[in-house]
Structure formats: structure tokens, C-alpha cells
N, C-alpha and C positions, 0 to 999 in steps of 0.2 A: 504492500500501499505505499503507494508516496501522495507527494501534494509537494504543487510551487508554490513559495511564497515569495519569490522576489520582487511580484509589485501588489503584495500583498500588504493593505495599510500595517503598521502597527496597530494594536488593542489602544481602543480608549483611555482615557487618561483615570479614567474614574477606577478601569480595574488592578486593585495592587499586587503587585508584583507577590506578597507573601500572602496574603490572605486570596489570590483570584485562583480558580478551577486549575489542575495541575493539566490540561490540555492547554492552558495561553500559558503555563511555564517552558511546557515543550515545545510550542510558538517559538518563544525567546530565544528559548535553545537551540534550535535550528535556521532561525534567523541569525544567529551569531555566528555558526559556522559557516554561510555566507562570509560574512562579515571577515570573518578570520581569513575563509580563503582568497578573500580578497587583499585585505592587508592585515596581515599576521604581526605586523611589527609597530604600525601607529599608535597603534592606543592599547601600547604595553602585555597587555592576555588578559588573563577570567582570573578570577577566584570563582570555585567550582566548589560549590560546598555539598555533597553528596557522598552516601556512605557507599560502599565499596555494594555492588549489585548489577543485577540484569540494564538496571535504568543507564545508571552510570556506561558500564560498556560499551553499551550502543551507541553511547554520544561518543566517547574515547573513537568506538570502529567508524563512526562518520567523519570521525574530526580526519583520521587515517589517511582517507581517501580523500578530504578535502586538502592534504597537505599537499599532496601528489607526487611532485618529484623532489620539493622541500624538505629537508632532513626533522624529525620528529622523533626528539631524543629523550629518553624517561632518564631521567634524577635521583635517586633517591635518598630519603632525610638523611640517613647516615653518611651521606658518600664525605670521601677528607679530601685535604686542600688541593693533594697532587692528582688525584684523579679529578676533580672539579676544574682547577686549571690551568692543569698538564703540568708535566717536569720528565724527571729522568724515565725511559724505557730502562728499565736495570737489568730484563734479559737480554737485550740485545748488546746495553754497552758492556757487560759482561763475559758477555759472549764475543767482541770484537776489541776488546779494549779501546773503544771511543767513544766517546758522550753521542747519544742517541736521546733526540727529544721525543715524546710522543704528544698528540694534540690532548685534554683535557671535553669533558662533557658542553663544556660551554662552548671551546671553539668548535665540536663539531654541530651544535647548533646553529651557528651563523647563517642567517638566512633563510631561519625555518622558525620553531617550536619548542621549547625545553620543557618536558612533564613533570612535574614536581609532586610524586607522589607523599600522602601522606604528610601535606604541607604544615598543618599545623605541628611538627613533632622537630622542623626544621631548627637549627642550632643558630643563637645569632650571628658565632661568630661566620657561620656557614653563609648565612643570610646576609652579612653585611661585605664578603666577599664577591656573592653575586650579583647585588646589586652596584658596585662601585664598576664592575665590568658590563652590569645595564646600562647605567647611568653616564660612565666613561665611552661609552661603545668600541671599546679597544680592547683587548687579551694581553699580555705579555706570550712571546713565544717566540725559545732559547733564550738570542740575548738582542731582539726586537718586539713588535710591538704588529700587530698587523687588527683590522675590522674585527668587529664581534657585536651583531645585533642580532638580538634576540626576541621572541614574543616568551611568555610564560603563563601554561596552565597548571595554576595551582590548585591540585584537588586538597579539599579540607574534608575529613572525615570528623570534624570530632564533635560531640554533642552539646545538644542546650545548655548544662553543667559545666563546662570542657570549654580551657582559652580555645580560639583559632587560631590563624594565620598572623604570623609579624607584621604592630601595624607601617612598617617603613614599608615592606611589602607590599601589602595589603592597599599601600595607597598609591605604589605606582600600577597599580592592576586596574587597566580602564572600566572592564564592567564586571560587576558583582552579581552571582548569580546560583540561586539554589533551585536542585532537583529533589528534594528530601521528601517531596508530596507526592511526586510524580509517580503514578501506575506503571506499570511493566506493560500493559494494557495499550496504553498512551505513547510509547516510548518503539512500538510498531509502526507508528506515525513516521517513513522517512521522510528522507529532503532530497530535493533532484537537486544535485548539484549542475553548477556551471559546468560548461562546456570549455575546450582551451580558447575556442573562437570568443566565446561570451566572458572568458576568464579575463583575457587580452583587452576584450573594449569596454569592458568594464576597470579596468585597472588605468586604461587612458582614459575615459571619464573622470578617475577621481582628480589626476591631475589639474581637470579644468573645473571641476566644483571649486564658486565662490564662495566664500563668505562675507556678507557684509558687517558693515561695527555694528548696526543693529542686531545680529545676532551674537554675537561676542559680549555684549552688554547683556543682554537679557540672560544668557546663561551666567556672566557675573552674579551680576543680582539673584539671579533664584539662588545660586552656590550660597552669597552671604546671606540671604533669607531661612535657607536649609541648616545655617550655622557652621558652614564649611571652608576654614582657614584656608585652606589648600589652594595653591594656583597653579596645583597639576589636577583637580576634577575639570573646571570648565572645559580649560584648554584639551582632554583625553575626552571630554562630552564634545566638542567640537568636533574632536576626528572622526566621535562616532556616527556623527551628524552626517559627515560627507560623508562615508562611506556606504550608509543609506541610501545619502541622495544620489548615488553612483549606482546602487543597484537598484532605483527606481528610473533612470535615465536623466536625470538630474541637473543642470548645470548648476543651480543655484537653492541654497536650502529652503525648504518649505516648512509649513510651524507641524506636521507632524514627523519629521527628521529628529527639528531639536527636542520634539515629545516623548520620544523615542532616548534620545539621550540624555531628558532629564529621568528619567525612569531608569535606564538601565543606569546609569554613571551617578548620578547627584544624589536621587533617591536613598540609596545602602548608606552614600554616609553623611548621611543631616545629622545632626545634634541637638536641635528643637526642632516644634514643631511650629509650622510657621502660622500667623494669626489671617482667619477669614479675612477675604480681602471688606472694606469697610465703604460703605456706600457714600457719597457725599451727601450731608444736610438738604434738606430743600432753603432756600434762596426767603426770607419774611420780608414782608410787604405789608406796609400800615395798611395801602386798601388793597382789596380785590381789583383785580387786572379787570379792565374793560371788556366786554365779549367785541370779540373778532367780525370789523365789519364785514357785510354780506358786499362782492366784489359787483359793481355796478352790470346792466343785462348789456350785453354785446350785441349792437347793429348788427344784423344779418345785410350783407351785401345785395346789390339789387338784382334782378336774373342778370343783364347784360354783364357784370362786372365779372372777372376774371375768382376764381376762388383765391382766398388769400394762400400759399405756399404751406406744404406741412413739418413741421420744427423739423428740424435737422437732428438726426442720430449719431452722434459722432462716438456711439456706447462707451456710454460710460456705466450704463444700467449694468452693463455685462458684465462690468470688470468684476472682481472682485474687490472686496474693501481691504484694503494695507493695513494691520494692527501698529498702531504706535508703541514707543516703547515699553512703553508701562504697561500697557495692554499685552504683549509678548511676555514680557518678562512674569505677571501676574499668569498667565496658561502657561507657562514650562512649573511655577510653584505649585502649582495645582495637582499636574502630573506629576511632579515628583513628591507630593505629601500624599496623591493617593497610595504609594506605594511604599511607605515609610514602615522603617524595618519590628517589629513589636520589641518590647521594654523598653522605646526608644529612652523619656522620659529617664529613665532607674541609671541605663549607662548614660547618658549624658551628664547629669549630678554624682554619678558618683568618679566618672573618667575626669572630666573637667577640671572636678577643682583639686585634682594633685600640680597642678600650675601655681593654687595659691600659696599664699606665704604661711608658713608653720605646719603644713598638709604633708602627711610625708602620703607616696603609694603603696600601694596592695604589692605583697610579697609577688613576685611572677611566678608562673607555672603554676599546675593544679593541687598539688603533694605538699606542700613547703617550700623548707628552703633547701638550695643545692650544696652539694657539700663535695669535694675533690678527695675521692680516692684513689689507690692503686692496688685493690685488687680486685672490688664489687663496683658494677652499676651499670650506666651507659657507656658504654668507648667512645674516647674522646680524640684530639689528634696526638700523636705522639710528638712527646720532646724532650733536645736535650737534656742529657741530664745520665748519671752512672747508678748503675744495677742494686740498689741497697736500700737496707729500712724498709725491705718489703715489695720495692719495686720491680717489675720484669722486666726485662729486656725486650722493645720492638726490635724483632730483627730484619721485615723487611724496610722499616724507615732507617735501621742501622746503616744497611746494606746501599741501601739510595744515597746516604748523607758519605758513604767511604768508594763508591763507583766514578766518580767524577776525578777520583786524587790518584787512582793506582797508576797513569803516569809518571806523575810525581815520585811516586813510590816502588819503583819497580826495580827488581833485584838488580845488579850489575849481571853483567851476559858472561860472566865467568863461574856461575855460581847452577847450581843442580834444576834439572827443565820444573821437577816437580815443585823445588820453592818457587822458582819464578810463576807457575801455574794457578800459586794460593792466592787469597785474596789478601790485602794489609788492610786490614782492621786497627786505624788506633782509637785509645780514650775518646779523642775529640768525638769522636761518630756514633758512637753512641747515644741512645733514646728509649727511652724507658716509654711504658704504657702505663695510660693516665684514665680513668673513668673517674663518673659522676654518678652520683643518687641524691636520691630525694626522701630529707625525710617527712615523716604522715606529719600532716597536721589535724586542728584540733579549733573547732569553731566554740570560743566559750560565750553563752545565752546569756544577758544578765535583763529578766524580767523584770517590767516593776509591777508589781500584783498588788498596788497599793487603792486604795478608795477614787484618786482619782483614776486611776486607769483599770480599775477593775472593769467595771462597765464599756469600757468604750475598746480597748484593743486587746485585751488578756484571749479573747475567745480566737482571736486571728493570730497573735503571737503565737498560742498552742499548734494552730495550724499551722503555720509556717516550718516550726521544729519538725512535727512527722511529716512533713515533705521534705524538708532538708535529711532525716535521718532515711527515708526509703531511698535515696542517693548515694547516701555515705556508702554503702556496701561498696559497689562497682571501685568508686576511688579510695577507701580504702582510709577511707581520714574517722575522724571521732566527732562527737557534739558532747558537752559539758554547758548544761543549764543552771543558773542563781537562780533565784525569787526573793526580793527583796520583799517585805511589807510590815506594818509596824514598826517593832521597833528592832528587829533583826534581821540579816542577809544570810542564806545557808545554801547549801549542796542541794539542790535537789534531784541532779540525778549525775550521776562521776562519768567520765568521760567513754562515753559507749560508744556502738553501733548497732544496740539491739532495740531494732523498735518497739515491743514490745514492754520490753523496761520503760521507755521514753512515755510511751502513752499511761501506763500507767500511774507512770511518777504526776505527769503532766493532768490526769482528769482530779489528782483528786488536792490539787495546788488551788487553795482559797483567794479569795481577792478582797478588798478592806484595808483599811488602817493606814498609818503616816507611810513615809516615803525615806526609808534611810539609805539616800542615795551614794553618800558616801561611805557606808560599810558596804556600800556594791560593789563598790569600782574598789574596795581595798581587798577584797574578796575575791574579785577578777582577777587581781595582779597576783596577791598570795598562787591562784590555783597556774595562771601564767607561767612562776617562777616553777612550779612544780614540773609543768608538762613540756619546760623546757630541758629540767635536770635529766627527763625520762628519755629526751630524744625528740621530742615533737616541737613544731612549729603551730604556739596560739595565735589567736585573733578574733579581738575583743569585740562584739556588736552589744550593743544597749538600746534597748529598746523601752523607752520612759520618756518623761513631758519634760524633764532636769529642775518639777517643783520640789527639790528636797525639802523636807521639814522635820529632818529628827540629824542630830550630829553624833559622832562618834563614839561618844561619850551615851549615847544611849535618850536623851536629851530632849524635849521640843524644843522649836526656837527658827525659826528660816536664815534667820542672819548667817550664825555659826554655823547652821548646815550646811549651806550655801558654800563658808568659806571653807569647811570641811573638803564638800565636794571637789571644790575646788583644788583645792592643794594636792586630791590623791589624781585628780585628773591630771594636773601637772606633770604628777609622779608618771604616768604611765608615759606621757609625751616624750619622758627619755632614755622610755623601753626600746626596741629595737622592733615590735610587733605592730603592727595591722590593726586600726580600730576602725568599726563603723556606727554612728550613728543614730538610730532610727526614730525618730521624734513622732511619737504618738499621738500627741497635743492635737486637737476639733483644726486648727489653725497652724502655722509656723510658729514655734513660741521660741523667743530671744535667751531663756537661761540654756536652752539647753541646744542653741545653736552656742553662744560663749564658751557653754563645756565643751561641746566639741571642737571648736578652737583649739580651746587650751588642751587637750589634751592627741592635738594633730589626727582628729580621726576623720575620718569623711561625715557626711550629712546628708541624710538625706528625708526631709519631708515626706511624710503617709497622713495628708486628714481624712484622709478616705481612705483605707489598706484592705488586702486583700492578702487572704496566706498566700497565693500563687504569686502576689507581684511584692511579696515580701522577699518569699525565699528566690526569689528569680535578683533580687539585689544583694542577695548575702551571697548567692554562688557569685558574682561577681565579685565582691573582697575575695571570695577564696580563689580566683586566676582567671 
């Protein structure tokens, strides 16, 4: 079953990418294949969120056919520097005694596409090397440099509760697409690719597609309205619009080209929800306008006079109305707003506050802090060093370091042949193996069960903890629950991943009484220290409105209680651990904002919180 999407218009702006039917998402994916066939390098590439399965394999099979004679290189996420950028060909160097060079996978992808499998697990060092080559457009080859330009297809298999692609890499990929909701039946609708003549003609038309200043200005205004602070986004959107115009045999950009670019490029990058367009208020007048005067009756010409000529038709009524710059920008904002991703507000509040003064970023990764190890964990690139204190020798890296120096270390001609054929290794050639492992993480919940929060947010907090515990088994993480009410703060649930114990403990949590916030922060700090001594990475999540009225001595008084809570918040700020403050007040509370700022925590107001939304915000804190 095939279909031709080359002349099909893009879906309407109100069809959101995330909430659209799977068939619309698959149609976008098919149209994207045509864009990649025409220009695989122009808009950077594609961030494809899709799990391993028949849908993704069907799309990748079509991508291989679309590339044709262009290279399509697979890059594993654990690729080392030598394989990525090129280096010494160890086998031929040792056999011939001369330094032989081999190309890396990036050089092999020149002019085509590099496919990153499990791109969410790409290490920062590998991503930095790849991005440097991508931005520079050149790669070191032996003793010189050669051109190296390629597109990237980043295959992201991460779940909703796991960290995704590296932000620096995602920024350079023009189109962000998700196939998680596409069914296998929808993937049977394959695409009729461009023939060789059609491809040549379309690429020639692409060179002549002109973009007006109005088009680029509208894309920049739409990006600004969506909170996108990178200039790459409108430039990538402009290239996508040009490719779509060339596919439809247009030499200028139409509104549907810009709308498609806004949905594909701008909408997934949005960090704010654009406000609805406001209609201008009607002009106020002191008196009612006079009724329109009736035109005077026209005198009919006499019979012997010629009839008046009909009005000339210059074709103005048939010409389409040209939108103004403001109207075009509002149209693009509306097209992008219809495709905004879910939990946008949560991610915006949790991520953009990292740049504020005094706010620490959450630890990267999904399983706590990274620690270097010499024996176990995820393999890292080898480093020069001597094998001692448990570090093991990396044989291949050692041979690669020694191979180019064999001529300088060659034995004299009078020595035995057996001695001359041996490889000369010096201590400076030694490389050791390195590994990285992550410590397990634990979320410490400090739940306000006092009278000010019991009737409003306590039930939602219980639901959020239960949702997180359901997900913690796969992540091998733990959850610790603290409750504070009356004059005490207690450990309601020790660190655990047992959903049964959590439900039993939360079900018996009563509400009412005072708010001993300082005791809760002190208990949370003590629990974090114990978790660190046990080899875990703690993070604190406070669910409270910040209105403390019980001090550390268990006495009432808002002034002393607020001072004690502020002092404990400043103590937490001196620790290396991340924190999140969820304000459970009906509206944002200044006291909660001040305490979150003092403890270096990310602040998230939830006036009308739901358990699922709260759980999504906490998962963002975890990684």
C-alpha cells in the first residue's frame, strides 16, 4: 500500500503532533523522508523518539532506500574516539611497519546520514566530539583536515520518566518527531519516494526557493513568543520550509510551508505557552454614529444614448490577500501552539530556573551521581597511565600508542631477527581501562500534613508518591517519605521500593495540627546524610506552603518558626544535593518562594495540582 505525499498539504494547525491520531504522525514521518531525501544535511537531522519495534524499523528501512547512494552509517552510543574520528590502523601498521591511517565513522558519513542508536545514552565527551565536527564541517585526517558534513538521525528510546537526548545535540537537530503512538497497522502505509529525475529536479528547485524578509521575521517572532532563545531554531525552520516548498514546486514560501516548519521545529522546542491573541477594544465614541446616507438614485440614460461602459476588472478580487507581518507571525504561533508537548509548564519551571542566581541544577543522569571506577561499570575511553592499584592494562590502546613509534625503536641490523620482529613497548605507551558507575538515588519526600494542607493537597501528594513508586522498580531507585504535623516530624516510610508498604503507610497518615517545617528540614538533612553514607544520592522534595508556625523546640510562634526554617534551608544550600519545592498553597506563596531560594531548590507552584502532574515534575528533578 503506497501513497504519494509530495503534493499533499500538511495537516491543519489545530492537529497537535502529540495529541494527533497516529496516522497523522506517520504521515509526518513519511513526509520527513522526502525532505531527508532532498536535503539530508540542510536542517541538521532528526530527533526520533521511538522504541525498538516494527514501526521504527519500517521507517529506518524506508530511510535506507531514500538515501540511495549516499552513505548511511550506524554509530553505536559506546563508540570510542578512535572509531569515531579515525586514527591508527593497528593491524596494517604492525604488519607493514609504517603508520597507516583509517577513517572514523564520521568521515565515512560525509555527504550522508549518521544514525545514532540509543542516542539518549551518548556520553557527553562523545557528543562534544561529534558536535565539534558537525559545527566545523571538517575532521582531522592524518596530518591534515578534510570536509566532513553529515546529517544525524538520533534514535531516542528513553521513556517518559528517563532523561532524553543531550540538549546540545537536540538543539542542532531540526525536526523532533515521536513515533511512540504509531501502530504497526499505520506503518504499513509506505511512501512513494522520488525517482532519480524527480530528485534532481527538486534539488535544483531548492536552490531557487527564495525566502522573504517577512518569512524569516515571522519565524523569529513565533520563536520569541514560544520562549525559544536560540537562533538556530528559526534558521532550521526556514530550511525545512524551503525544502517543503521545493517538494511542492514553489519558488517562494507559502503559508503552509511556514506552518509545517513551525509544527516540526518550533513547537517541540517551546518553553512557554503563548497567550491567546487579543482583539483590539472597540473605539468609544460620545454619540452614536449617524446612519449611512442612502446614495442618490442614478438617472437612467435615454434610449438613444450609449450605455455606460462596465467597470474595468483588474483581477484584484481574484488575488489572495497577503497577510501582514503580524498576522503571519500569529498564524505560525497558533500552528506551533497546537503541537505543544505535554508537561510543558513543568519542564519550563524546572529547567529554566537553573540559570537563576543561587539555584543549582539537578544531577544529570537517572540513577544518581557518576563515579569513576577501575574495575566495574560502564566502559569509558582509556587513558594513559600505569596499571597499578587495581587498574587493568588496556592492551589495544597501548598497542595503538606504541605502533607509530616502532621505527624509532627499531633494533640495530646486527641483532637477531626474532628480536627485531618484536614490538617495543615503553612505559609511556601504557593505557589503563576506565569505567563509570552511578550510585542509586533516593527521593526524600517531606509532606506537609498540617491543618493548612491536609484538606487541600495531602491526597494529591499521596497519589504522586504511589505513582513514583510504581516507576521506581525499573529505575532501581528508592523513595523515603517524611511527614510533619502538630509538633513533630517523623519518618513515615524508610527508603524502599515496596509499593505495598508505601500505600499502607500513606493510608494511615492523618492530617491537621501545626506546621513544624524546621523539624522536617532537619530530619530531611539527617536522612540525606545517612543515604550518602550508604552510597546513595539523595534528593529532597518538599510539599508545603511554607507557612511554618512550630519552631525546633516544639513551641508555637510564626517568627521563630520561620527563622528556624530559614536557617535549616540555608544549611541544605551548603550540601551538594538537589532539591525541589512544590508549593501546595492555592496560589503562589511568597514564604515558600523565599525558602526555596534560600535552600537552592527549584520552585514549582501547583495551585491546582494533580497527582500525575506532580509525579512528572518530580521525575524531571530525578534526571
